[in-house]
C-alpha positions in Angstrom: -6.8 -22.8 -25.5 -6.4 -20.3 -22.9 -2.8 -19.7 -21.8 -1.5 -19.1 -18.5 -0.6 -15.6 -17.5 3.0 -14.7 -15.8 2.7 -13.8 -12.4 3.2 -9.9 -11.7 5.8 -9.0 -9.4 4.3 -6.1 -7.1 4.8 -3.4 -4.6 1.4 -2.5 -3.2 2.6 0.1 -0.8 5.2 2.9 -1.3 5.7 6.0 -0.1 7.9 9.6 -1.5 8.7 12.8 -0.6 4.3 13.4 -1.1 4.4 12.2 2.5 7.6 10.3 4.4 9.2 8.8 1.7 12.7 9.6 1.4 12.6 9.5 -2.5 10.8 11.8 -5.1 8.3 10.1 -7.2 10.5 10.0 -10.4 13.3 8.2 -8.3 10.9 5.6 -6.6 9.9 4.6 -10.1 13.7 4.4 -11.5 14.3 2.4 -8.8 11.6 -0.4 -8.8 11.9 -0.3 -12.6 15.5 -0.8 -12.9 14.9 -3.5 -10.8 12.3 -5.9 -12.6 8.7 -5.1 -11.0 5.9 -5.0 -13.0 3.7 -2.9 -10.8 4.1 -0.4 -8.0 1.2 1.6 -6.2 2.5 4.6 -4.9 0.5 4.7 -1.7 1.2 8.0 0.0 -0.4 9.0 4.0 -3.5 11.0 4.3 -4.3 11.8 7.9 -7.0 13.9 9.4 -6.5 17.3 10.4 -5.9 16.4 14.3 -3.4 13.7 13.4 -1.2 13.3 16.4 1.8 12.2 14.7 2.6 13.2 11.1 3.1 16.7 10.3 1.0 18.5 7.6 3.5 20.9 6.2 7.4 20.4 4.9 8.9 17.4 5.1 7.0 14.1 5.9 3.5 16.2 5.3 0.7 14.3 3.9 -1.5 14.4 1.0 -4.1 16.8 1.6 -7.4 17.9 -0.2 -5.4 21.2 -1.3 -2.4 19.3 -3.0 -4.2 15.9 -4.3 -5.1 16.9 -7.9 -1.2 17.6 -8.3 -0.1 14.6 -6.3 -2.1 12.6 -9.1 -1.1 14.5 -11.9 2.4 13.9 -11.1 1.2 9.8 -10.4 -0.4 9.8 -14.0 2.9 11.6 -15.6 5.0 9.3 -14.4 2.9 6.4 -15.3 3.3 6.9 -19.1 7.5 7.2 -18.4 7.3 4.0 -15.9 5.6 1.9 -18.9 7.8 3.4 -21.6 11.0 3.2 -20.1 10.5 0.0 -17.9 7.4 -1.5 -18.6 6.4 -1.1 -15.1 2.7 0.0 -14.1 2.8 2.2 -11.9 -0.9 2.7 -9.8 -2.3 5.7 -7.9 -3.4 4.9 -4.2 -3.5 6.7 -0.8 -2.5 5.4 2.6 -5.5 5.7 5.0 -3.8 6.9 8.0 -5.7 7.2 11.5 -3.1 7.8 14.3 -4.7 8.2 17.3 -2.2 8.4 20.9 -4.6 5.1 22.1 -3.4 1.9 20.0 -6.7 0.5 20.0 -8.1 3.0 17.8 -5.0 3.3 15.4 -5.3 1.6 12.1 -3.9 1.9 8.5 -5.4 0.9 5.4 -3.8 1.3 1.8 -6.0 2.3 -1.1 -4.6 0.8 -4.3 -6.4 2.5 -7.6 -7.9 5.2 -5.6 -7.9 8.3 -7.5 -10.1 10.9 -5.6 -8.9 11.9 -2.8 -10.5 10.6 0.6 -10.3 12.2 4.0 -10.0 11.0 7.4 -11.6 13.9 9.5 -14.9 11.5 9.5 -13.0 8.1 10.6 -11.7 5.5 9.1 -14.8 3.4 8.6 -16.3 6.2 6.7 -13.3 6.6 4.3 -12.8 3.0 3.6 -16.5 3.2 2.3 -15.6 6.2 0.1 -12.3 4.5 -1.1 -14.0 1.4 -2.1 -17.2 3.2 -3.7 -14.6 5.1 -5.6 -12.9 1.6 -7.0 -10.1 1.2 -5.0 -8.8 -2.1 -3.5 -8.2 -2.1 0.0 -5.7 -3.3 2.1 -5.2 -3.8 6.2 -1.8 -2.3 6.6 0.6 -3.6 9.4 -2.4 -4.7 11.6 -1.0 -5.7 14.9 -1.7 -7.6 17.7 -2.4 -5.8 20.9 0.4 -8.0 22.5 3.1 -7.4 19.8 2.3 -3.6 19.2 4.3 -1.7 16.9 7.8 0.0 16.8 6.8 3.4 17.0 3.7 5.2 18.2 2.9 5.5 14.4 3.1 1.7 13.8 0.9 1.3 17.0 -1.7 0.0 14.2 -3.7 -2.6 16.7 -7.5 -1.6 16.0 -7.7 -4.4 13.4 -6.7 -7.2 15.2 -8.8 -5.9 18.1 -12.1 -5.4 15.9 -11.3 -7.8 13.0 -14.7 -8.8 12.9 -16.4 -5.6 12.3 -13.4 -4.5 9.9 -13.4 -7.5 7.6 -16.0 -6.4 5.6 -14.5 -3.2 4.8 -11.3 -4.5 3.5 -10.4 -6.6 0.5 -7.2 -8.3 2.0 -4.7 -7.8 4.6 -0.5 -7.7 5.2 0.4 -11.4 6.1 4.2 -9.7 5.7 5.3 -5.8 6.1 8.4 -6.1 4.8 10.1 -8.7 6.8 7.7 -8.5 9.5 5.3 -11.6 9.5 1.2 -11.4 11.4 1.1 -14.7 11.9 -2.5 -14.1 12.9 -4.0 -13.2 9.5 -3.0 -16.6 8.3 -4.5 -18.1 11.5 -7.9 -16.4 10.6 -7.8 -17.0 6.8 -8.0 -13.9 5.5 -6.8 -12.9 1.7 -3.4 -12.0 1.9 -0.5 -9.8 0.6 2.9 -9.1 1.4 4.1 -5.4 0.8 7.2 -3.2 1.3 5.8 -0.3 2.9 8.5 1.4 1.1 9.9 4.6 2.7 13.8 4.0 2.4 15.7 2.3 -0.5 16.7 -1.0 1.6 12.4 -1.3 1.9 12.9 -2.4 -1.9 13.9 -5.9 -0.3 11.8 -7.8 1.8 8.2 -9.9 0.8 6.5 -9.1 -1.9 3.3 -10.1 -3.8 2.6 -11.9 -7.4 -0.8 -11.5 -8.8 -1.4 -14.1 -12.0 -3.5 -11.4 -13.9 -3.1 -8.9 -16.7 -0.5 -6.0 -16.3 -3.7 -3.2 -16.3 -4.8 -1.0 -13.2 -8.2 -2.4 -13.7 -7.1 -6.0 -13.9 -4.5 -5.6 -10.5 -7.3 -3.6 -8.8 -9.9 -6.5 -9.7 -7.6 -9.3 -8.5 -7.1 -7.6 -5.4 -10.8 -6.8 -4.6 -11.3 -10.9 -5.2 -11.0 -14.0 -3.4 -8.4 -15.3 -5.7 -5.6 -16.3 -3.9 -2.2 -14.2 -3.9 1.0 -15.4 -4.3 4.2 -14.4 -1.8 7.7 -14.2 -2.9 10.7 -12.8 -0.8 13.4 -10.7 -2.6 16.9 -10.1 -0.4 19.4 -7.8 -1.0 20.4 -8.9 -4.8 19.2 -6.7 -7.7 16.2 -9.1 -9.6 18.0 -9.1 -13.1 21.3 -10.1 -11.5 19.6 -12.7 -9.7 17.7 -14.1 -13.0 
């Protein structure tokens, strides 16, 4: 008889100092590993060459074609330590980050399990197609409605809410929660949903997260996210998970 799988507690949207996160990758692994997570996807920003908001060099720089091999190599090396020390599955990914001074043209998508470099210079739609061809699971990130907007120019990403009919076939999941922020229109449309921390600072460990009832392997996690099977959501408050247990 087939037994039930214990659901995996997942962070599917996290940044390091490879882009605009506060922690280096090893510190991120330790933080999530010590707090009982099962899956951590590292999804640092990729931006186009003429991105209006994010710098390309120094603190807050992005993953580029010229440094992607080093980025991926560090993730793979840390993945061995994460599994050995914490039984934490570390998954490589990217945040496909198309920023524009016009919020209606701006949209971000998280590519979980994307190992090749995918650029944004030819637009988000082509980048999504390339990431999907590479086997990634694609998540529409903080998909604001135009009337609510974002808290800063880099987060005023309203294209998904305006062009959802055209963009829906290009992604697998949608963020219903980003940290504590609810995007209720995603539930109204009935889109397959996840909850992510969009980690940049240590306090982003908390908030709404995703539970996936699948095997603890990169292939199983990515396949589940690319399917229409339901994901389950849970809220993690400011109490260490092991202490709460």
